[in-house]
N, C-alpha and C positions, 0 to 999 in steps of 0.2 A: 524589542521583540515581544510578541504576544506570549502570554503564559502557555506553557506546553500542556496540552490536555492530559488527563489522568492516565489513560491506557498507553498512549505514546510514551509518556514519561516513565511509566513502570516497565514497559518493554525495553526502553533504553537502559534502565538501571539493571534489570535482570540479565540482559545480554552482556553488559560490561562486567558485572560481578561474576558471571559464569566464565568469562574469558580469563579474568585474573585468577580465579580459582583453578582453572585448567592449567594455566601457566605455572602457578606456584606448586601445585601437587605433582606436576610433571618433573619438577626440578628438585624435589626433596624426597628423602627416604622416610616413610612413616613407620615409627616403632621398629626400626631396624630392617624393615622389609624393602621391597622395590618401589620405585615411584609409581604413582597412580595416574593413569591417563584417562581423564574424563571424556575426551573425544572418542576413545575406544569404547567406553561404557555407555555414553549417552548419544553418540553418533549413530546414524542410521546404517546398519549393516544390510547386506543383501539378504533377502528373505530365505534363501536356501542355506545361508551360513549358520554355523552352530551358535554364534554370538548374537543372532538377531532376536530382538524382543519387540513386541507390538508397541510398547510405550515409546520406542525410539522414533516413531513417526511424528511425535510431538517434541521430544527433548532435543532432537538433532537441530531444530531451527534456532535453538538458543546457544549453540556451540559454534566456535569459529576456529580456523586453523592458524591465522596469522593476524598481526596488528592491522595490516593493510586491509585484510578481509573484513574485519569487524568495523574498521573506521568508515569505509565507504558504504557498508550496509546501514550502519547507524546514522550516517549523515543523510542518506536518502530517506530513512524512516523519520528522522526529525524534520526534514525539509518538506516531505509530501504527506507523511502520516498525520501530522497534527491538523492539516487542512481537511483531509478526508474524515478524520475523527470528528472535527467540528461540524461537518456536514451531516454525517450519519448518526452521531452519538456514540457513546462509549461501548455499549453492548453490541451493536451491529458491527462496529469497526473491529472489535476484538474477535467476534465470530468470523468475520471475513478474513482477518489476518491469519488466524489459526487454520481455517479451512483451506486457504491458499497454500499454506505451508504443508499441510497434510497431503493435499492434492499434488503438490510438487514432489513430495517424497514418493508417492505412488507412481508418478510418471518416471521418476528416476529408477525405481525398482523394476518397472517394465522394460526400460531401456537397457538396464544391466542384464536382465533375463535374455533379451534378444542378442546382446553382445556375447554373452556366454555361449548361447546356442550356436550362433554362426561361427564363433571362434573354434569350438570343439568339432562341429560338423565339418568344418573345412579341413580338419586334420584326420577325422575319422567319420566317413559318410554313414556308417552304420549306427552312429549314436542318435538316439531319439530323444524327444523332450522328456520322456519318462525316466531316462537314464541320468539326467542332469544332476539330481541330488547325490548320486554316487560318485560323480566325477569331480576331482579337485575340491572336495568339500571343505577341508581345513583352509585351503588357499583362499577361499571366498571371503574369509574374515577380513582380508585386506581391503575389500571394497567397502569403504566407509564414507558416508556423505555427511558433511556438517555445514551449517550456515543458514542464515535467515533469508538468503537471496530469493527463494521461491516466494515467500511472503512479500518481500520488498517489491518484486516484479509485479505481484498482484496489486500492491498499493499504487505503483506507478500507473498501471492500467486504469485503476479506479480514478486517479487524478485526471488522466487524459480523457476519460469518458464523462466525468462530472464537469470539467472545465476545459473543453476541447479548444477553445479559442484564446485562452490565456497565453500570453507570450512569455517565453523563458529565455534567459541568456545562458547558453551551454558552452563551456570551454571545450574545444578551441573554435567553435563556430562564431564568426565575427558579427553576426546579426541575430536578432531575436527570432525564435521559432515557436510556432504554436504548439501547445501541449499535445494535441492529437498527432501531429507529425513526429514529434519527439518520441512518443510511445511506439508509433509504427516503425520508426527507424530502429529503435532498440529491439523490437520484436523481430524485425528482419535480420538484424545482426545475429541474434541468438539462433534463429532458424538456420541461417547460413553456417554458423559455427557448429551447430549440432550435426549438420550433414557433412561438412568439409573437414572438420578437425577431429582428431582422436588422440587420446593420451595426453591432453593438455591439463588435466587435473581440474577442469571446470565442468560443473554439472549443467550444461546448456539445456538439456531436456527438462531438468527440474525447473529452470527459469521459465521456460515456455509453459510447463505444466501449471505453475502458479498463475500465469496470465490467462491460460485457457479456463481454469477453474473460476478465476475472478470474472472473466467475461460472461460466462453462463450464469453466475450468481447475480451479476448486475442486470443482465437481460431479464432474469426471472423477477427481480425486485421491481424493475420498471413496469412490468405487466401487473404487478400486485402492489401498487403504490400504497404507502401508509403515511400518516401525519408525523411520524417520528423524524423523517428527513428534514433537514433545515439547511437548504441551499444558501440562505442568507448567512449562516454561520461560517461557511467557507468563503463566500463572496466578500464578507466583511474584512477578511485578511487582505485581499487585493485592494478593496476600496480604501482601507486605512493607509496602505502604502501609497496609493495614488494621491490621496488628499495630502499626505505628508510631503510628497514630491511637489505637488502644486504649491503648497505653502512655502517650500524652500525655493522653488524655481520661479514662482510668480505670486508675490505677496498680494498684488492687486486682485488676482483671480480668486485667491482664498478669501480676501477681505470682502469681496463682492458677494461670494457665496455665503459667508458668515452673516453679513448684513441683511441679506434677503431672508435668511432663517430667523434673524432677530425680529425683522418687521412682521413676519408671519406670526411669530409667537406673541408679539404685542397686539396684533389684530385679534388673534384668537382669545386673548385674555379679556377683551371687551365684548365678546359675543355673549348673547343671552344663553341660559341653560337650554332652551329649546333648540337654538341653533347648534349648540355644542353636541347635544344628543343626536340630532339629525345628521350632523357631519360624521360622528363616530359610527352611526349605523351604516352610512354610505361607505365609509372606509372599510368596515367589516365585510359588507357585501362584496366589495371589490376584492378583498383578500380571499374570501371564499371562492369567488369566481376564478382567481388565479390558481389557487390550490387545486380546484377541479380540473383546470386546464393542464396542470403538471401531471395529475394522476392519469389523464387520458392520453396526453401527447408528449410528456416529458418536459424537463426544464428548458431544453434548447428551443422549444416552440414559443417561449415567452418573448415578447418585444422588449426593447431596452427600457421603455417606460414601466412595463409590468415588473421587470427585475428591480428597477429602482424603487417601485412602490413596495415590493416584498421586503427589500432590504431596510427601508425606512421604518416599516412596521415592526421588524424584528428588533430594531434599536429601542423602540418605545416599550416593547415587552421585556 
């Protein structure tokens, strides 16, 4: 396996440590007092509840309710997050991850507001929005949201938009499915669940919120392209797997590819300095042209040969 990038690794560590701290503190009495529930302190409360604090919009995404909850979130973060981080770089990936989490929390707050309003107005038609803070104020503390799912769904969306045609094997689907269809199916399931299910304890609106925020961020970044993005960093992951698969499944194919590269290197070693400099300049001009094309039309507009050229140049650097 490739080395896990810095931000993805640290997010995994923080989430796991926070989960074990929550589990331990919930089970022991500190200094003779009652157990401490970190999910109640750091989880996201409804904004009209007495226990709501603004910092919870960040801290809630590092807390989880059960082992299954954190396992699947962290598995998805490890699986897709490290590829997205290698593509965008650490700073942009961290900004994206936190922004999707905060956006998901805001969507959840809005959904809870409308749930409360319709629930109360169905019982008392005279209740207006202005009266909501006075109604069942203490009971609202029970509405607590925890989990990194909003950020994770944003990462899934980013993967699907960056590598739409990469094929994934998803259990129990017996055939590979392209990333773009995988993301669309997940979004459709969450949208249906948000409208059709109630009281299942899953923040479906928050999941959709993370994807919505991520979608508009990626659209904005594509219109304001910058050189910090490194599509080759993400493509290298898939190309490495493919080469290893070719080597194991077809030694002749790998050997031919390796020999061709060796012949090219031997030929280049005999070129004169003038030829070498001319070739390097031509290669750089080609890379600049490809980067300009990405800024104007996006990575998906590149041909297979242009993608290969970009990837080979990133290995040299």
